[in-house]
N, C-alpha and C positions, 0 to 999 in steps of 0.2 A: 765787596771786600771779603777776603778769606779770613775766617776766625776759627778758634778752637775753644771748646768748653771742657774743662777738667772736672769730672764728677767724682768726688771722694766717697765712693760707696762704702768702702771699709777703711778709708784713710788714704794716705799717700806717702811714698818714699821716693828717693831719687831713682832707684832702679825700677820701681813700679811705673813711674812716669815714662821712663825710657821703654819699658816693656810694652806699654800701651801704644806708644808711637810705632814700634815695630809691628805690633799686632794689627794696626790699622793700615799698614802698607809701606812704611818707611823702610827701604832696604837696609838690612843690617850691614851689608858691604859698604854702602854709602856712608853710614855712620862711622864704621871702623876706619875707612879711608881718611876721613877728616880727623878722627881722633888720633891716628898715628902721627900726625904732625905735632902733637903736644909733646914737649921734651921730657916725658917720663916713660920709663920702661918697666918691663916685668909684669904686665897685666894681659889678661885675655877676657873676652866676653863669651859667656855661655848662655844659651837660651833653651828652653824646653816648654812643652805644652803642659798646662796645669788646669785643674778644675777646682773652683772654689764655690761650694754650695750650688753646684749645678751650672756655673758659668765658666765656659771654656775661655782660657786666657793665656797670655805669654808670660812666663817667668824669666826674667833676665838677671844675670848675675855677673858682676865685674869681679873676676878672680885675680888676686894679687898674692902669689905664693910668697911666704916670708912675712908679709905684712898681715895677711889673713884677717882683715877687718872689713868684711863685707857688711854694709849697713843693714842690720837685722831689725827692721821695723816689725811691729805687730807680734811680739812674743808674749806668751802667757806668763812666763816665769821671770822675764827680764834678766835672763842669764847671759845675754851677750856681753862680751868683755869690754867694758868702758874704761878699764884702767889702762894708762898710757905709758907705764914705765918701759923703757927700752925701745919704744917706737919713735920714729921721727916726728917732730912737731914742726909746724910751719907758721910763720907770721904772715900777715896780709901781704906785705911786700913780696914775700917768697912766692905766694900763689899768683899774684898779679904778674910777676916776672915770668912765671911758667906760661901763663895765658898769653902774654905779650910776645914771647919768643916762639909761639906756635905758628902754624900755617893756617889757622882758622881765619874765616872772613872777618872784616872789620865789624860787621853787625854782631856776629857770635862773640868776638872778643869783648865788645862793648857790653853785651848783656851778661856774659859770664863774670866780667870784672865788677859790674854793678851788683850782681848777686852776692859775691864774696865781700864786697865793701859793706853792703847792708848787713851781712852776717857778722862782720867784725864790729860794726857799730852796736849791734844787739849784744854781742858778747861783752863788749867794753862796758856798756851800761850795767849789765848784770854783775860783772866782777868789779866794778868801781875803778876801772883803769882807762887807758887811752887806746884808741884804735891801733896806734903804732906798736904798743906793748903787748896787745892781745896775741895769744898763740892758739892755733887750732889743734884739736886732738882728732877725734873721729872724722870731722868734716874737712880736715886738712889732709886726710889720707888720699892716696892715689885714686881709690875707687870713687870717693865722693867728688873729686875733681872731674873724673870721667863722667859721672852721673850728671853734674851740672852742665858740662859741655854737650852731652848727648841731647838734653832737652832743647838747648839753644840751636844746635845743628838741625834737629828734627823740625823745629818751627820754621827755620829758614828753608829747609828742603821742601816743605809743604807750601811755602809762600804765605804762611799765616801772618797777618798784619796786626791782629789783636787777640789777646788771650783772656778768657773768662774762667771762673771757677765757682764751684758750689760753696755752700757754707762748710765750715771745718768741723769734722767729727772729733769729739774728745772722749777718750776712755777714762776709766777710773783705776785706782791702785797707785803704786809708786814706781818710780823709774830708777834703776841702779846706774849711777854715773861715776865718773872718775873720782869725785870727792865725797861719795856717799849715796844715800837714797834720797831722791828728790820727788816733789809732787809732780803730778801728771796734768798738763804737759810740763816738761822741764823748763826752767826759767828762761833760757835763751830762746827756746821754741816759742814760748808764750809771748816773749818780747817781740819776736818777728811777726806773730799773729795779731799784734795789737791793732785794733780797728777792724779786723775781719770778723764776720759773723760766725759764731761757733754754736754747735748743738751737742748736748750730752748723749753718749751712747753707752748702753749697758754692756760694756766689754772691758775686761780687765787687761790693759796693755796700752802701749804707746801706739797711737793710730797714725799720727802725722809726725814724721821725723824732722829734725832740724834742717836737713838738706832740702827736703820738699817745702818746708815752711819758707826757707830763704828764696827758693825759686819762685814760688807762687806769689809771695808778698812783694817781690820785686817786679815781676813781669805782668801780673794781673792788675788791670786798671779798676775794675768794678767787681770786687769779690762778693760772692753770694748772689750774683745776677746770672740767670740763664738767658742767653741772647735768643732773639727770634732769628732762626737760621734755616737754610735748606741743607739738610744733612747729606754729606757725600761719603764719609768714611767713619767707622766706629772701631775702636780698639780697646782691649782690656789688658791691663798689666796686673799680674798676681803678686801678692805678698807672700811671705814665707809660711805664715801660720794659717790655721783654719779656725774661723770664729763662727758664732751663731748667725752672723751676717756675712755676705760674700766679701771676702778680703781681697777686693780688687779696686783699682783705679780705672775709671772709664773715661776715655777722651773721644769727643765727637768733633769732627772737622767739617766745615761747610762754608757756604756763602751767607754773609749777613743779609737778612731780609731788608728790602728797601725802606720799610717803615721804621725798622730799628735804626738804620743808618741816619734817617732824617731825625729821629728822636734824639740820637746822640749829638746831632748838630755839627758834626765835624767831618762828615763824609769819609774820605780816604786818608785823613790825617793820621800820622803816627805820633807816638809820644816817646821821648827818651829822657834820660836824666843827665844833667851836666853839673859841673862845679863852676861857680863864679869866683874868681880871685881878684882882690883889689888891694891897693896900697896907696896911702897918702904921701905925696912927695912935695916938699917945699924948699929944697936946697940943692936942686940939680939943674945943670945947664940944659935948657930945653933942646939943644941940638943932639943930646944923647938919647932922647926918646926913640929916635928912629932905630938905633941899634938894639934898644930894649925890645921894641916891637918885633924886629927880625928874629931875635933870640927866642922870644916867647912863641912865635909862630913855628920856628924850627923845632921847638920842644913839643909841639903838638896842639897848640891853642887853635881853636876854630876862628877866633876873632880877638882883636885887642882894641883899646880905645883910651882916650884921655878926656877927663871932665874937669873944667876949671872950677875951683872952689876957693873959699877964704877960710884960713885956719886960725889958730890962736894967735894973739898979738897982731891980728889983722893982716897976716901974711898971705899974699896970693900963692896958691898952690895948685896942684893937679892931682886928681885921682886917676891912677893908671889901672886899667882893668883888663881882664882876660876871661874867656869862657873856654872850657875844655871838657873832654870826657873824664870821668872820675879817675881812670887808671893813668891819665897823663898829668894829674894835678901836681904831683911832686916835681916832675920835670919842669913844668911851667913855672911853679913857684920858685924853683932854683934859678931859672932864667931871670925872673923879675928881681930876685935878691942880688944876683950877680951883676946885673946891668942897670940897676937904679940905685939911688942912695937910701932907699927905705930900709928900716930895721925889721920890718915884719910884713907878712902878707896874710890877710884874713881871707876866709873862704866860706861859702854857703852853698848848699846843695839845692838845686832847683830842677823842676821838670819843664819841658818845653814841647810844644806841638811842632812837628816838622812835616814837610811835604816829602813823599817818596820821590827820589831823584836818582839820576844816573848821569855819568859824564862820558861823552863820546867825542872822538876826534873826527872832524869833517874836513875833507880836502876842498879847498877853494882855489880860485884863480890866483889869489895872492899868497897861497901857502896853507898848510894845515893849521886849524884852530880847534881848540877844545870848546865844546858846547855843553853846558849844564842844562839838562831837561828835567823839569819837575812837573808832577801831576797835581792839578788843583782839585779841590773837593768836588767841583762840578764835572770833573772828568777831562776838562780842557788841559792841554799841555802848554807849559811856558818854557821858552828856551832862552838862555842867557849866554852870551859869548864871553869867554875868559879874557879879562882885561889885559893880563900879562902877555897873551899871545898877540892881541891887537897892537900893544905897545911895541913888541919886538918887530912885527911886520912894518909898522910905521917908521921905526928907526932904520930898518934895513932898506926900505924903499924911499926914504926921505919924503914921506907923505904925512899930512895931518892925520891924527888918529881918528877924527870924525869921518874923514873920507874912507879910511880903511873899514870902519864900522859900518858905514852906509853900504859899501860894496859887499861886505860879508853878509849882512842882513838880507840884501837883495838876492844873493845867491842862495841863502838858506830858504827864503820864501819860494824861490823857483824850484 
């Protein structure tokens, strides 16, 4: 299994993570090609070689003329402009829409949307409001959107299946923000770092930025753990300032050692985050559920289901449920509200283990069929034929579906 370890030597920022990935060998051209599919304009990426306390590294900068809000982590004087008058602000829905309309891969879209959703939840808790009402300032600017996407693109380009990180360094002093001077780390950053191991560092300044905290707290499964790995590539991303410690983020990429994989007990499993939506329905013609299912699936649900229950006044009822990616939750909820008689849809965030999979089309004697291939933790591959394709062939040839399945499976085995 390919893994990456983020070591916050002098802290981490969005551009420092991206710089480290470029430093270890991710082509800048590949990053920029994917980033140009994001429907935001007026930015460019600049890189240069930097030395921080004797460590050669890559400094990466996302330049947005006019916006001019490059994420300036690690400053001694905290003089970066956190005031947001006159600058565009974005709500979570705006950022998710930008991500969804991009040409990024499904995995990158899913990870970027999860990062921003987690960030919105942290901001909402700090400000005492809702996720829908929260608006992003610095981290909603174009450069931060690009920073988040770059990390996700780099991980996919390298084939990294699991991300690890060191404990989090925390400096001292205060941080100047939009609403005044705040403790270090700022409230939203600390909320994102909840549960992650932290270590004090005798440095006056913000060491881990909100963008980096959102990325790492979302994508890292076991913060503070260095994996047993065979190192293949090492990269250093530089911060702007020079401290008494090397102001760099180091990223190491390699293969997870067999003993570590066995200790984890999940082999090549991946983990992602989904939303589960449910509604209780006790006054609807059951024939309508098929339409509700089709609408939810068309809106992006991975799966839908019905559970029989008994509600108040001993009424027989059903729980209609759906599971989807976080960025599709609004669309799926709207489908359930439009196509059932419920007055509300509840949701909860859950993590799930998933097998790496791919879908390929196979030509058979009966016609083309889609086959879903998944890799089990043991390394064995499991192949499942798409039911809709079997049903279409059976209808076209007037054959029982089990006959079609038997013939397709026999050909796949051959």
